[in-house]
LOKE-801505 format. One record per residue (C-alpha): residue number from 0; residue in one letter; x, y, z. Coordinates in steps of 0.25 Angstrom, whole numbers, plus 5000, padded with zeros to 4 digits. Last residue first. Example, Ala and Ser with C-alpha at 12.3 -4.5 7.8 and 13.67 -1.06 7.14 Angstrom:
BEGIN
<gufi><resi>1</resi><resn>S</resn><x>5055</x><y>4996</y><z>5029</z></gufi>
<gufi><resi>0</resi><resn>A</resn><x>5049</x><y>4982</y><z>5031</z></gufi>
***
This chain:
BEGIN
<gufi><resi>216</resi><resn>L</resn><x>4953</x><y>4988</y><z>5026</z></gufi>
<gufi><resi>215</resi><resn>T</resn><x>4963</x><y>4991</y><z>5037</z></gufi>
<gufi><resi>214</resi><resn>K</resn><x>4961</x><y>4977</y><z>5044</z></gufi>
<gufi><resi>213</resi><resn>I</resn><x>4965</x><y>4970</y><z>5031</z></gufi>
<gufi><resi>212</resi><resn>F</resn><x>4979</x><y>4977</y><z>5032</z></gufi>
<gufi><resi>211</resi><resn>R</resn><x>4981</x><y>4972</y><z>5046</z></gufi>
<gufi><resi>210</resi><resn>L</resn><x>4976</x><y>4958</y><z>5041</z></gufi>
<gufi><resi>209</resi><resn>F</resn><x>4987</x><y>4958</y><z>5031</z></gufi>
<gufi><resi>208</resi><resn>A</resn><x>4997</x><y>4960</y><z>5042</z></gufi>
<gufi><resi>207</resi><resn>E</resn><x>4992</x><y>4948</y><z>5050</z></gufi>
<gufi><resi>206</resi><resn>L</resn><x>4992</x><y>4940</y><z>5038</z></gufi>
<gufi><resi>205</resi><resn>G</resn><x>5007</x><y>4943</y><z>5036</z></gufi>
<gufi><resi>204</resi><resn>D</resn><x>5010</x><y>4940</y><z>5050</z></gufi>
<gufi><resi>203</resi><resn>P</resn><x>5003</x><y>4927</y><z>5050</z></gufi>
<gufi><resi>202</resi><resn>T</resn><x>5010</x><y>4923</y><z>5037</z></gufi>
<gufi><resi>201</resi><resn>C</resn><x>5006</x><y>4924</y><z>5022</z></gufi>
<gufi><resi>200</resi><resn>K</resn><x>5014</x><y>4937</y><z>5019</z></gufi>
<gufi><resi>199</resi><resn>Y</resn><x>5007</x><y>4950</y><z>5018</z></gufi>
<gufi><resi>198</resi><resn>V</resn><x>5012</x><y>4959</y><z>5006</z></gufi>
<gufi><resi>197</resi><resn>G</resn><x>5013</x><y>4946</y><z>4998</z></gufi>
<gufi><resi>196</resi><resn>A</resn><x>5022</x><y>4948</y><z>4986</z></gufi>
<gufi><resi>195</resi><resn>D</resn><x>5033</x><y>4939</y><z>4993</z></gufi>
<gufi><resi>194</resi><resn>E</resn><x>5022</x><y>4928</y><z>4995</z></gufi>
<gufi><resi>193</resi><resn>L</resn><x>5019</x><y>4929</y><z>4980</z></gufi>
<gufi><resi>192</resi><resn>V</resn><x>5034</x><y>4927</y><z>4976</z></gufi>
<gufi><resi>191</resi><resn>K</resn><x>5035</x><y>4916</y><z>4987</z></gufi>
<gufi><resi>190</resi><resn>V</resn><x>5023</x><y>4909</y><z>4980</z></gufi>
<gufi><resi>189</resi><resn>F</resn><x>5031</x><y>4911</y><z>4966</z></gufi>
<gufi><resi>188</resi><resn>V</resn><x>5043</x><y>4904</y><z>4972</z></gufi>
<gufi><resi>187</resi><resn>K</resn><x>5034</x><y>4892</y><z>4976</z></gufi>
<gufi><resi>186</resi><resn>G</resn><x>5029</x><y>4891</y><z>4962</z></gufi>
<gufi><resi>185</resi><resn>I</resn><x>5043</x><y>4891</y><z>4956</z></gufi>
<gufi><resi>184</resi><resn>E</resn><x>5046</x><y>4879</y><z>4965</z></gufi>
<gufi><resi>183</resi><resn>A</resn><x>5035</x><y>4872</y><z>4959</z></gufi>
<gufi><resi>182</resi><resn>Q</resn><x>5039</x><y>4875</y><z>4945</z></gufi>
<gufi><resi>181</resi><resn>I</resn><x>5053</x><y>4870</y><z>4948</z></gufi>
<gufi><resi>180</resi><resn>I</resn><x>5048</x><y>4858</y><z>4954</z></gufi>
<gufi><resi>179</resi><resn>D</resn><x>5039</x><y>4855</y><z>4942</z></gufi>
<gufi><resi>178</resi><resn>M</resn><x>5051</x><y>4858</y><z>4933</z></gufi>
<gufi><resi>177</resi><resn>V</resn><x>5060</x><y>4848</y><z>4940</z></gufi>
<gufi><resi>176</resi><resn>N</resn><x>5049</x><y>4837</y><z>4941</z></gufi>
<gufi><resi>175</resi><resn>D</resn><x>5052</x><y>4828</y><z>4928</z></gufi>
<gufi><resi>174</resi><resn>K</resn><x>5066</x><y>4832</y><z>4926</z></gufi>
<gufi><resi>173</resi><resn>N</resn><x>5070</x><y>4828</y><z>4940</z></gufi>
<gufi><resi>172</resi><resn>V</resn><x>5070</x><y>4833</y><z>4954</z></gufi>
<gufi><resi>171</resi><resn>D</resn><x>5069</x><y>4823</y><z>4965</z></gufi>
<gufi><resi>170</resi><resn>D</resn><x>5071</x><y>4826</y><z>4980</z></gufi>
<gufi><resi>169</resi><resn>Y</resn><x>5065</x><y>4840</y><z>4979</z></gufi>
<gufi><resi>168</resi><resn>N</resn><x>5066</x><y>4850</y><z>4991</z></gufi>
<gufi><resi>167</resi><resn>A</resn><x>5081</x><y>4853</y><z>4989</z></gufi>
<gufi><resi>166</resi><resn>L</resn><x>5077</x><y>4857</y><z>4974</z></gufi>
<gufi><resi>165</resi><resn>F</resn><x>5070</x><y>4869</y><z>4980</z></gufi>
<gufi><resi>164</resi><resn>D</resn><x>5082</x><y>4876</y><z>4986</z></gufi>
<gufi><resi>163</resi><resn>Y</resn><x>5091</x><y>4873</y><z>4975</z></gufi>
<gufi><resi>162</resi><resn>A</resn><x>5082</x><y>4879</y><z>4966</z></gufi>
<gufi><resi>161</resi><resn>W</resn><x>5079</x><y>4892</y><z>4973</z></gufi>
<gufi><resi>160</resi><resn>D</resn><x>5094</x><y>4894</y><z>4976</z></gufi>
<gufi><resi>159</resi><resn>A</resn><x>5097</x><y>4892</y><z>4961</z></gufi>
<gufi><resi>158</resi><resn>H</resn><x>5086</x><y>4900</y><z>4954</z></gufi>
<gufi><resi>157</resi><resn>K</resn><x>5095</x><y>4912</y><z>4952</z></gufi>
<gufi><resi>156</resi><resn>E</resn><x>5105</x><y>4903</y><z>4946</z></gufi>
<gufi><resi>155</resi><resn>I</resn><x>5096</x><y>4900</y><z>4934</z></gufi>
<gufi><resi>154</resi><resn>A</resn><x>5101</x><y>4908</y><z>4923</z></gufi>
<gufi><resi>153</resi><resn>E</resn><x>5114</x><y>4910</y><z>4929</z></gufi>
<gufi><resi>152</resi><resn>N</resn><x>5117</x><y>4895</y><z>4928</z></gufi>
<gufi><resi>151</resi><resn>E</resn><x>5127</x><y>4890</y><z>4938</z></gufi>
<gufi><resi>150</resi><resn>R</resn><x>5118</x><y>4892</y><z>4950</z></gufi>
<gufi><resi>149</resi><resn>I</resn><x>5109</x><y>4881</y><z>4945</z></gufi>
<gufi><resi>148</resi><resn>D</resn><x>5120</x><y>4871</y><z>4947</z></gufi>
<gufi><resi>147</resi><resn>K</resn><x>5117</x><y>4859</y><z>4938</z></gufi>
<gufi><resi>146</resi><resn>G</resn><x>5110</x><y>4846</y><z>4944</z></gufi>
<gufi><resi>145</resi><resn>E</resn><x>5105</x><y>4843</y><z>4930</z></gufi>
<gufi><resi>144</resi><resn>L</resn><x>5091</x><y>4842</y><z>4934</z></gufi>
<gufi><resi>143</resi><resn>I</resn><x>5092</x><y>4855</y><z>4942</z></gufi>
<gufi><resi>142</resi><resn>Y</resn><x>5099</x><y>4863</y><z>4931</z></gufi>
<gufi><resi>141</resi><resn>E</resn><x>5089</x><y>4858</y><z>4921</z></gufi>
<gufi><resi>140</resi><resn>A</resn><x>5077</x><y>4863</y><z>4930</z></gufi>
<gufi><resi>139</resi><resn>L</resn><x>5084</x><y>4876</y><z>4932</z></gufi>
<gufi><resi>138</resi><resn>L</resn><x>5085</x><y>4878</y><z>4917</z></gufi>
<gufi><resi>137</resi><resn>N</resn><x>5071</x><y>4875</y><z>4915</z></gufi>
<gufi><resi>136</resi><resn>M</resn><x>5068</x><y>4885</y><z>4926</z></gufi>
<gufi><resi>135</resi><resn>E</resn><x>5076</x><y>4896</y><z>4920</z></gufi>
<gufi><resi>134</resi><resn>G</resn><x>5069</x><y>4895</y><z>4906</z></gufi>
<gufi><resi>133</resi><resn>K</resn><x>5055</x><y>4896</y><z>4912</z></gufi>
<gufi><resi>132</resi><resn>L</resn><x>5059</x><y>4906</y><z>4923</z></gufi>
<gufi><resi>131</resi><resn>R</resn><x>5064</x><y>4917</y><z>4913</z></gufi>
<gufi><resi>130</resi><resn>S</resn><x>5049</x><y>4919</y><z>4910</z></gufi>
<gufi><resi>129</resi><resn>P</resn><x>5047</x><y>4926</y><z>4923</z></gufi>
<gufi><resi>128</resi><resn>L</resn><x>5036</x><y>4920</y><z>4932</z></gufi>
<gufi><resi>127</resi><resn>V</resn><x>5020</x><y>4924</y><z>4933</z></gufi>
<gufi><resi>126</resi><resn>A</resn><x>5016</x><y>4915</y><z>4944</z></gufi>
<gufi><resi>125</resi><resn>L</resn><x>5001</x><y>4913</y><z>4945</z></gufi>
<gufi><resi>124</resi><resn>G</resn><x>4996</x><y>4916</y><z>4960</z></gufi>
<gufi><resi>123</resi><resn>M</resn><x>4986</x><y>4928</y><z>4959</z></gufi>
<gufi><resi>122</resi><resn>V</resn><x>4997</x><y>4938</y><z>4963</z></gufi>
<gufi><resi>121</resi><resn>E</resn><x>5005</x><y>4932</y><z>4951</z></gufi>
<gufi><resi>120</resi><resn>I</resn><x>4995</x><y>4935</y><z>4941</z></gufi>
<gufi><resi>119</resi><resn>L</resn><x>4994</x><y>4949</y><z>4947</z></gufi>
<gufi><resi>118</resi><resn>G</resn><x>5009</x><y>4953</y><z>4947</z></gufi>
<gufi><resi>117</resi><resn>I</resn><x>5020</x><y>4949</y><z>4956</z></gufi>
<gufi><resi>116</resi><resn>N</resn><x>5033</x><y>4957</y><z>4952</z></gufi>
<gufi><resi>115</resi><resn>E</resn><x>5044</x><y>4951</y><z>4945</z></gufi>
<gufi><resi>114</resi><resn>K</resn><x>5055</x><y>4944</y><z>4952</z></gufi>
<gufi><resi>113</resi><resn>K</resn><x>5050</x><y>4929</y><z>4951</z></gufi>
<gufi><resi>112</resi><resn>I</resn><x>5059</x><y>4916</y><z>4950</z></gufi>
<gufi><resi>111</resi><resn>H</resn><x>5073</x><y>4921</y><z>4953</z></gufi>
<gufi><resi>110</resi><resn>H</resn><x>5066</x><y>4933</y><z>4960</z></gufi>
<gufi><resi>109</resi><resn>L</resn><x>5062</x><y>4924</y><z>4971</z></gufi>
<gufi><resi>108</resi><resn>E</resn><x>5074</x><y>4927</y><z>4981</z></gufi>
<gufi><resi>107</resi><resn>E</resn><x>5072</x><y>4942</y><z>4978</z></gufi>
<gufi><resi>106</resi><resn>H</resn><x>5058</x><y>4943</y><z>4983</z></gufi>
<gufi><resi>105</resi><resn>P</resn><x>5045</x><y>4943</y><z>4975</z></gufi>
<gufi><resi>104</resi><resn>H</resn><x>5038</x><y>4956</y><z>4978</z></gufi>
<gufi><resi>103</resi><resn>Y</resn><x>5032</x><y>4961</y><z>4991</z></gufi>
<gufi><resi>102</resi><resn>V</resn><x>5044</x><y>4968</y><z>4996</z></gufi>
<gufi><resi>101</resi><resn>G</resn><x>5046</x><y>4973</y><z>4982</z></gufi>
<gufi><resi>100</resi><resn>L</resn><x>5057</x><y>4974</y><z>4971</z></gufi>
<gufi><resi>99</resi><resn>P</resn><x>5067</x><y>4980</y><z>4980</z></gufi>
<gufi><resi>98</resi><resn>H</resn><x>5066</x><y>4969</y><z>4991</z></gufi>
<gufi><resi>97</resi><resn>E</resn><x>5076</x><y>4971</y><z>5001</z></gufi>
<gufi><resi>96</resi><resn>E</resn><x>5078</x><y>4986</y><z>4998</z></gufi>
<gufi><resi>95</resi><resn>T</resn><x>5063</x><y>4987</y><z>5000</z></gufi>
<gufi><resi>94</resi><resn>T</resn><x>5051</x><y>4988</y><z>4991</z></gufi>
<gufi><resi>93</resi><resn>I</resn><x>5036</x><y>4990</y><z>4993</z></gufi>
<gufi><resi>92</resi><resn>N</resn><x>5027</x><y>4985</y><z>4982</z></gufi>
<gufi><resi>91</resi><resn>N</resn><x>5015</x><y>4980</y><z>4990</z></gufi>
<gufi><resi>90</resi><resn>R</resn><x>5004</x><y>4971</y><z>4985</z></gufi>
<gufi><resi>89</resi><resn>L</resn><x>4990</x><y>4967</y><z>4991</z></gufi>
<gufi><resi>88</resi><resn>A</resn><x>4983</x><y>4956</y><z>4983</z></gufi>
<gufi><resi>87</resi><resn>L</resn><x>4969</x><y>4959</y><z>4982</z></gufi>
<gufi><resi>86</resi><resn>D</resn><x>4960</x><y>4948</y><z>4977</z></gufi>
<gufi><resi>85</resi><resn>L</resn><x>4946</x><y>4951</y><z>4972</z></gufi>
<gufi><resi>84</resi><resn>E</resn><x>4935</x><y>4941</y><z>4971</z></gufi>
<gufi><resi>83</resi><resn>F</resn><x>4921</x><y>4943</y><z>4965</z></gufi>
<gufi><resi>82</resi><resn>M</resn><x>4912</x><y>4932</y><z>4970</z></gufi>
<gufi><resi>81</resi><resn>G</resn><x>4903</x><y>4922</y><z>4962</z></gufi>
<gufi><resi>80</resi><resn>D</resn><x>4913</x><y>4910</y><z>4965</z></gufi>
<gufi><resi>79</resi><resn>K</resn><x>4925</x><y>4919</y><z>4959</z></gufi>
<gufi><resi>78</resi><resn>F</resn><x>4926</x><y>4931</y><z>4952</z></gufi>
<gufi><resi>77</resi><resn>R</resn><x>4940</x><y>4937</y><z>4952</z></gufi>
<gufi><resi>76</resi><resn>A</resn><x>4949</x><y>4949</y><z>4955</z></gufi>
<gufi><resi>75</resi><resn>I</resn><x>4963</x><y>4950</y><z>4958</z></gufi>
<gufi><resi>74</resi><resn>P</resn><x>4969</x><y>4963</y><z>4964</z></gufi>
<gufi><resi>73</resi><resn>T</resn><x>4983</x><y>4967</y><z>4966</z></gufi>
<gufi><resi>72</resi><resn>I</resn><x>4984</x><y>4977</y><z>4977</z></gufi>
<gufi><resi>71</resi><resn>T</resn><x>4993</x><y>4989</y><z>4980</z></gufi>
<gufi><resi>70</resi><resn>N</resn><x>5002</x><y>4994</y><z>4991</z></gufi>
<gufi><resi>69</resi><resn>H</resn><x>5016</x><y>5001</y><z>4988</z></gufi>
<gufi><resi>68</resi><resn>P</resn><x>5014</x><y>5016</y><z>4986</z></gufi>
<gufi><resi>67</resi><resn>T</resn><x>5027</x><y>5024</y><z>4984</z></gufi>
<gufi><resi>66</resi><resn>G</resn><x>5027</x><y>5037</y><z>4992</z></gufi>
<gufi><resi>65</resi><resn>D</resn><x>5040</x><y>5034</y><z>4999</z></gufi>
<gufi><resi>64</resi><resn>T</resn><x>5034</x><y>5020</y><z>5004</z></gufi>
<gufi><resi>63</resi><resn>E</resn><x>5019</x><y>5016</y><z>5002</z></gufi>
<gufi><resi>62</resi><resn>A</resn><x>5008</x><y>5008</y><z>5007</z></gufi>
<gufi><resi>61</resi><resn>Y</resn><x>5019</x><y>5000</y><z>5015</z></gufi>
<gufi><resi>60</resi><resn>I</resn><x>5018</x><y>4986</y><z>5019</z></gufi>
<gufi><resi>59</resi><resn>F</resn><x>5029</x><y>4980</y><z>5027</z></gufi>
<gufi><resi>58</resi><resn>A</resn><x>5020</x><y>4971</y><z>5036</z></gufi>
<gufi><resi>57</resi><resn>D</resn><x>5023</x><y>4979</y><z>5049</z></gufi>
<gufi><resi>56</resi><resn>E</resn><x>5023</x><y>4992</y><z>5041</z></gufi>
<gufi><resi>55</resi><resn>D</resn><x>5008</x><y>4990</y><z>5037</z></gufi>
<gufi><resi>54</resi><resn>T</resn><x>5005</x><y>5001</y><z>5027</z></gufi>
<gufi><resi>53</resi><resn>Y</resn><x>4992</x><y>5002</y><z>5019</z></gufi>
<gufi><resi>52</resi><resn>G</resn><x>4988</x><y>5013</y><z>5009</z></gufi>
<gufi><resi>51</resi><resn>R</resn><x>4988</x><y>5005</y><z>4996</z></gufi>
<gufi><resi>50</resi><resn>W</resn><x>4981</x><y>4993</y><z>5004</z></gufi>
<gufi><resi>49</resi><resn>A</resn><x>4970</x><y>5002</y><z>5009</z></gufi>
<gufi><resi>48</resi><resn>K</resn><x>4967</x><y>5007</y><z>4995</z></gufi>
<gufi><resi>47</resi><resn>L</resn><x>4967</x><y>4993</y><z>4989</z></gufi>
<gufi><resi>46</resi><resn>I</resn><x>4958</x><y>4988</y><z>5000</z></gufi>
<gufi><resi>45</resi><resn>H</resn><x>4948</x><y>4998</y><z>4998</z></gufi>
<gufi><resi>44</resi><resn>D</resn><x>4948</x><y>4996</y><z>4982</z></gufi>
<gufi><resi>43</resi><resn>A</resn><x>4947</x><y>4981</y><z>4985</z></gufi>
<gufi><resi>42</resi><resn>L</resn><x>4935</x><y>4984</y><z>4994</z></gufi>
<gufi><resi>41</resi><resn>E</resn><x>4928</x><y>4992</y><z>4983</z></gufi>
<gufi><resi>40</resi><resn>I</resn><x>4931</x><y>4982</y><z>4972</z></gufi>
<gufi><resi>39</resi><resn>I</resn><x>4926</x><y>4971</y><z>4980</z></gufi>
<gufi><resi>38</resi><resn>R</resn><x>4913</x><y>4978</y><z>4982</z></gufi>
<gufi><resi>37</resi><resn>D</resn><x>4912</x><y>4981</y><z>4967</z></gufi>
<gufi><resi>36</resi><resn>S</resn><x>4914</x><y>4966</y><z>4964</z></gufi>
<gufi><resi>35</resi><resn>D</resn><x>4901</x><y>4962</y><z>4972</z></gufi>
<gufi><resi>34</resi><resn>K</resn><x>4901</x><y>4947</y><z>4974</z></gufi>
<gufi><resi>33</resi><resn>S</resn><x>4912</x><y>4949</y><z>4984</z></gufi>
<gufi><resi>32</resi><resn>Q</resn><x>4926</x><y>4943</y><z>4987</z></gufi>
<gufi><resi>31</resi><resn>L</resn><x>4938</x><y>4951</y><z>4991</z></gufi>
<gufi><resi>30</resi><resn>R</resn><x>4952</x><y>4943</y><z>4993</z></gufi>
<gufi><resi>29</resi><resn>I</resn><x>4964</x><y>4950</y><z>4999</z></gufi>
<gufi><resi>28</resi><resn>V</resn><x>4978</x><y>4945</y><z>4995</z></gufi>
<gufi><resi>27</resi><resn>S</resn><x>4992</x><y>4946</y><z>5001</z></gufi>
<gufi><resi>26</resi><resn>L</resn><x>5001</x><y>4937</y><z>4992</z></gufi>
<gufi><resi>25</resi><resn>P</resn><x>5004</x><y>4924</y><z>4995</z></gufi>
<gufi><resi>24</resi><resn>W</resn><x>4989</x><y>4920</y><z>4995</z></gufi>
<gufi><resi>23</resi><resn>K</resn><x>4979</x><y>4915</y><z>5005</z></gufi>
<gufi><resi>22</resi><resn>V</resn><x>4969</x><y>4927</y><z>5003</z></gufi>
<gufi><resi>21</resi><resn>I</resn><x>4965</x><y>4937</y><z>5013</z></gufi>
<gufi><resi>20</resi><resn>G</resn><x>4950</x><y>4939</y><z>5013</z></gufi>
<gufi><resi>19</resi><resn>C</resn><x>4938</x><y>4948</y><z>5010</z></gufi>
<gufi><resi>18</resi><resn>K</resn><x>4923</x><y>4946</y><z>5007</z></gufi>
<gufi><resi>17</resi><resn>V</resn><x>4916</x><y>4958</y><z>5002</z></gufi>
<gufi><resi>16</resi><resn>D</resn><x>4902</x><y>4961</y><z>5007</z></gufi>
<gufi><resi>15</resi><resn>D</resn><x>4907</x><y>4966</y><z>5020</z></gufi>
<gufi><resi>14</resi><resn>F</resn><x>4915</x><y>4976</y><z>5013</z></gufi>
<gufi><resi>13</resi><resn>G</resn><x>4912</x><y>4989</y><z>5022</z></gufi>
<gufi><resi>12</resi><resn>D</resn><x>4923</x><y>4984</y><z>5032</z></gufi>
<gufi><resi>11</resi><resn>V</resn><x>4932</x><y>4974</y><z>5026</z></gufi>
<gufi><resi>10</resi><resn>S</resn><x>4931</x><y>4960</y><z>5029</z></gufi>
<gufi><resi>9</resi><resn>F</resn><x>4942</x><y>4948</y><z>5032</z></gufi>
<gufi><resi>8</resi><resn>E</resn><x>4944</x><y>4934</y><z>5027</z></gufi>
<gufi><resi>7</resi><resn>K</resn><x>4958</x><y>4928</y><z>5030</z></gufi>
<gufi><resi>6</resi><resn>I</resn><x>4964</x><y>4916</y><z>5023</z></gufi>
<gufi><resi>5</resi><resn>I</resn><x>4956</x><y>4917</y><z>5010</z></gufi>
<gufi><resi>4</resi><resn>D</resn><x>4959</x><y>4906</y><z>5000</z></gufi>
<gufi><resi>3</resi><resn>A</resn><x>4967</x><y>4906</y><z>4987</z></gufi>
<gufi><resi>2</resi><resn>K</resn><x>4960</x><y>4901</y><z>4974</z></gufi>
<gufi><resi>1</resi><resn>A</resn><x>4960</x><y>4915</y><z>4968</z></gufi>
<gufi><resi>0</resi><resn>M</resn><x>4975</x><y>4916</y><z>4971</z></gufi>
***
């Protein structure tokens, strides 16, 4: 995430000395930059308070439901090129019947790879995957190479639909490339995991909704 570009710059009244922008990232991230760390902290606190109280029904963002608060921020700080930087990832933990673990949480079709919540390290772009995957992926590779029916093994049957879908995109899968292919496909799933966790999607409508929040600051 530290290498990600800014897709939209903006300013906040009273903080003209702090450079602000929306980061090109699957999650919804605001980047603050300044030579004065105290000013960044002041603005970050302002944004946090605004986000905690922010509701946008059209974007399915609710500050609270039935007295339960939903909005918070994951902050990531760094010093880069002589400037203090603070990335603020907007988070929301609202649940529904369709998504009981969270609307902005890895969705069910990705749970065979990643079901756990998205933490700080993952927000930054480093996948933290369950240890079970190592053995499962080795077994999956064996089944792929030997042409066995993945659905016949209960340890890896949950990966069958995913595996058969991505295998259709490769003309030659062999012992020399099978693990590289599997790892690349896991990476694609992880991107989708991050996209699910983003409160504002990387679409024109998502950016428009993001900017509605920005205008309240």
